[in-house]
SEKOL-543439 format. One line per field, with one value per residue: residue in three letters; x, y, z of N, C-alpha, C in turn; residue number from 1. Coordinates in pm, 1 decimal, m for minus. Layout:
aa = c(ala/...)
n.px = c(X/...)
n.py = c(Y/...)
n.pz = c(Z/...)
ca.px = c(X/...)
ca.py = c(Y/...)
ca.pz = c(Z/...)
c.px = c(X/...)
c.py = c(Y/...)
c.pz = c(Z/...)
i = c(NUM/...)
***
This chain:
aa = c(met/lys/asn/lys/ser/phe/asp/ala/ser/val/ile/asp/asn/tyr/lys/lys/phe/asp/leu/ala/ile/val/gly/gly/leu/gly/phe/lys/leu/phe/lys/gly/leu/asn/ile/glu/thr/arg/tyr/ser/leu/gly/leu/ser/gln/ile/arg/gln/asn/glu/thr/ile/phe/gly/ala/tyr/lys/thr/arg/thr/phe/gln/ile/asn/leu/val/tyr/leu/leu/lys/leu/lys/lys)
n.px = c(1466.5/1718.1/1920.7/2107.4/2294.2/2340.6/2356.3/2156.7/1896.0/1544.6/1369.7/1500.0/1421.9/1191.8/962.8/926.7/703.6/341.6/91.1/m282.8/m616.3/m913.7/m1222.6/m1532.5/m1845.1/m2096.9/m2345.0/m2646.5/m2727.6/m2904.0/m3035.1/m2764.0/m2574.0/m2328.2/m2235.9/m1946.8/m1766.6/m1441.4/m1230.1/m902.1/m693.5/m364.0/m178.2/74.1/394.2/528.8/789.8/1166.0/1311.4/1154.8/1209.6/1358.0/1239.7/995.3/656.4/434.3/159.9/m10.6/m321.3/m618.8/m898.0/m1144.1/m1341.3/m1581.2/m1698.2/m1921.5/m1996.1/m2187.4/m2153.9/m2378.6/m2317.4/m2408.0/m2514.8)
n.py = c(299.3/179.5/m90.4/m205.0/m410.2/m446.5/m258.9/m104.8/14.7/m23.9/93.8/129.4/m54.5/m44.1/88.7/445.0/549.0/497.9/348.9/346.6/221.8/326.3/286.4/366.9/382.8/552.7/614.8/806.6/800.5/920.6/1241.1/1448.5/1237.7/1023.1/711.5/578.3/384.6/285.5/122.4/46.0/m62.1/m112.9/m112.9/m126.3/m280.0/m275.6/m351.2/m320.5/m516.1/m768.1/m1015.7/m1139.5/m1094.2/m1133.3/m1053.6/m741.3/m547.7/m279.7/m282.4/m158.6/m118.6/59.4/229.7/451.8/668.0/950.4/1278.2/1531.0/1902.7/2205.4/2533.7/2817.2/3117.6)
n.pz = c(m429.2/m218.8/m112.9/130.1/127.3/m147.3/m400.9/m585.2/m786.8/m772.2/m909.5/m1169.1/m1305.8/m1438.5/m1672.0/m1745.3/m1840.7/m1921.6/m2133.2/m2118.9/m2123.9/m2040.8/m1855.9/m1719.0/m1501.9/m1373.4/m1105.9/m998.4/m711.7/m444.3/m385.5/m442.9/m380.1/m526.8/m691.1/m843.3/m1047.0/m1208.2/m1417.1/m1523.8/m1796.5/m1843.7/m2140.4/m2234.3/m2153.1/m1864.4/m1740.8/m1777.9/m1918.8/m2029.1/m2100.0/m1921.1/m1678.2/m1674.6/m1824.9/m1745.4/m1682.6/m1611.1/m1427.9/m1279.8/m1041.0/m937.1/m698.0/m606.2/m388.3/m413.8/m279.3/m361.5/m347.6/m310.9/m443.8/m300.6/m450.6)
ca.px = c(1502.5/1856.1/1955.3/2272.5/2380.7/2294.0/2352.8/2072.1/1738.9/1401.8/1306.2/1547.9/1360.8/1041.4/960.9/851.3/549.3/247.4/m40.9/m364.4/m760.5/m996.9/m1377.1/m1652.4/m1950.3/m2121.8/m2465.5/m2680.3/m2809.9/m3002.2/m3001.3/m2636.7/m2479.3/m2313.0/m2112.0/m1872.3/m1657.1/m1353.4/m1143.3/m810.7/m619.8/m249.0/m153.0/211.7/464.9/584.3/894.3/1237.1/1340.2/1052.9/1250.2/1427.3/1192.7/853.7/572.2/359.6/105.7/m78.7/m448.7/m638.6/m1012.6/m1173.4/m1491.8/m1575.4/m1856.1/m1895.5/m2099.0/m2167.6/m2213.4/m2430.5/m2257.0/m2486.6/m2456.2)
ca.py = c(247.8/109.2/m196.1/m154.5/m514.4/m453.2/m120.0/m114.1/92.4/m88.6/193.3/109.9/m174.9/m13.9/208.5/576.2/585.5/371.4/392.1/248.4/228.0/357.5/289.3/377.8/392.6/631.1/623.8/900.0/722.0/1002.2/1389.3/1444.3/1119.9/931.7/595.9/574.7/276.6/288.7/3.0/96.5/m153.0/m97.9/m168.8/m125.1/m324.1/m170.7/m381.8/m284.5/m623.5/m853.2/m1159.0/m1195.8/m1071.3/m1178.6/m919.1/m713.1/m483.3/m242.3/m312.9/m61.5/m97.8/206.9/237.1/583.7/750.6/1115.5/1351.6/1693.9/2025.4/2311.0/2607.0/2935.5/3240.2)
ca.pz = c(m306.7/m213.3/m10.5/199.7/62.2/m284.1/m439.5/m712.1/m768.4/m830.2/m1004.9/m1277.7/m1383.4/m1490.1/m1758.3/m1698.2/m1940.2/m1911.3/m2183.4/m2075.3/m2192.1/m1892.6/m1879.9/m1608.4/m1484.4/m1277.8/m1072.9/m887.8/m569.6/m442.6/m355.3/m423.3/m338.6/m620.3/m684.4/m965.9/m1083.6/m1280.9/m1434.6/m1623.0/m1844.1/m1931.2/m2274.5/m2265.9/m2062.8/m1758.9/m1698.2/m1880.2/m1990.9/m2039.6/m2148.9/m1802.2/m1558.1/m1732.8/m1870.7/m1649.6/m1746.1/m1504.6/m1405.6/m1147.6/m1013.2/m831.2/m640.3/m557.9/m333.1/m408.7/m263.5/m421.2/m253.1/m387.5/m372.7/m299.5/m542.9)
c.px = c(1638.7/1857.1/2090.6/2371.1/2384.6/2283.5/2297.3/1938.6/1664.7/1369.5/1377.4/1504.4/1222.8/1046.2/872.7/724.5/472.2/114.5/m152.9/m519.1/m816.8/m1146.2/m1416.7/m1782.4/m2003.4/m2303.8/m2529.6/m2783.1/m2917.0/m2972.0/m2821.4/m2535.8/m2458.4/m2211.4/m2055.8/m1771.5/m1578.4/m1289.7/m1032.2/m710.4/m479.8/m229.1/m4.2/282.1/531.3/748.3/1026.4/1283.2/1269.6/1112.1/1304.5/1323.7/1034.0/764.8/493.0/300.1/2.1/m250.0/m520.1/m814.3/m1058.5/m1323.6/m1502.5/m1694.1/m1814.4/m2034.1/m2098.2/m2237.4/m2266.7/m2378.2/m2383.4/m2407.9/m2515.6)
c.py = c(171.7/9.3/m186.5/m262.0/m523.9/m317.0/m121.5/m68.3/19.4/m21.0/163.8/25.7/m158.7/113.1/339.9/603.2/456.6/424.8/274.6/287.7/230.7/358.0/303.2/395.1/461.5/627.9/705.2/817.8/800.5/1134.9/1384.8/1343.1/1047.4/827.8/585.8/425.5/289.6/154.5/94.7/m47.8/m125.3/m159.3/m184.0/m232.2/m259.5/m234.4/m353.4/m402.0/m751.0/m1002.3/m1207.5/m1197.2/m1104.3/m1015.2/m868.4/m599.4/m406.8/m259.2/m232.3/m58.8/m19.6/190.2/383.2/627.1/894.4/1183.5/1507.3/1789.7/2104.4/2420.5/2772.8/3044.8/3350.2)
c.pz = c(m311.6/m111.9/34.4/150.4/m68.7/m348.0/m608.6/m701.3/m849.6/m929.0/m1168.4/m1387.7/m1462.6/m1568.2/m1674.6/m1735.0/m1947.6/m1997.6/m2155.2/m2137.7/m2030.8/m1914.6/m1744.7/m1604.9/m1382.3/m1210.5/m987.7/m783.0/m507.5/m408.7/m302.7/m389.4/m476.8/m598.8/m829.1/m946.2/m1190.8/m1300.1/m1561.9/m1655.1/m1913.5/m2047.2/m2313.5/m2147.7/m1962.0/m1706.8/m1826.0/m1974.0/m1933.7/m2049.9/m1999.7/m1707.1/m1575.6/m1784.2/m1761.8/m1686.3/m1615.0/m1509.3/m1237.1/m1158.1/m892.0/m808.1/m584.0/m483.4/m311.3/m353.5/m321.4/m353.6/m356.7/m316.3/m390.4/m388.0/m483.7)
i = c(1/2/3/4/5/6/7/8/9/10/11/12/13/14/15/16/17/18/19/20/21/22/23/24/25/26/27/28/29/30/31/32/33/34/35/36/37/38/39/40/41/42/43/44/45/46/47/48/49/50/51/52/53/54/55/56/57/58/59/60/61/62/63/64/65/66/67/68/69/70/71/72/73)
***
């Protein structure tokens, strides 16, 4: 994204690759309905220049509600 008054890209400040550890749990609530949670913790810094901008890592928490459909054969 570029600003009219400042011609620089924000994308250039971030790395294009991130490494993370992911874990989660899933529970069967009742017939065909499941609930799942997942947490992702980034292991690498995502900023190009950590000393000037500070260190940042990605973190994500997800909650999913899943309904499984049965297919007829």
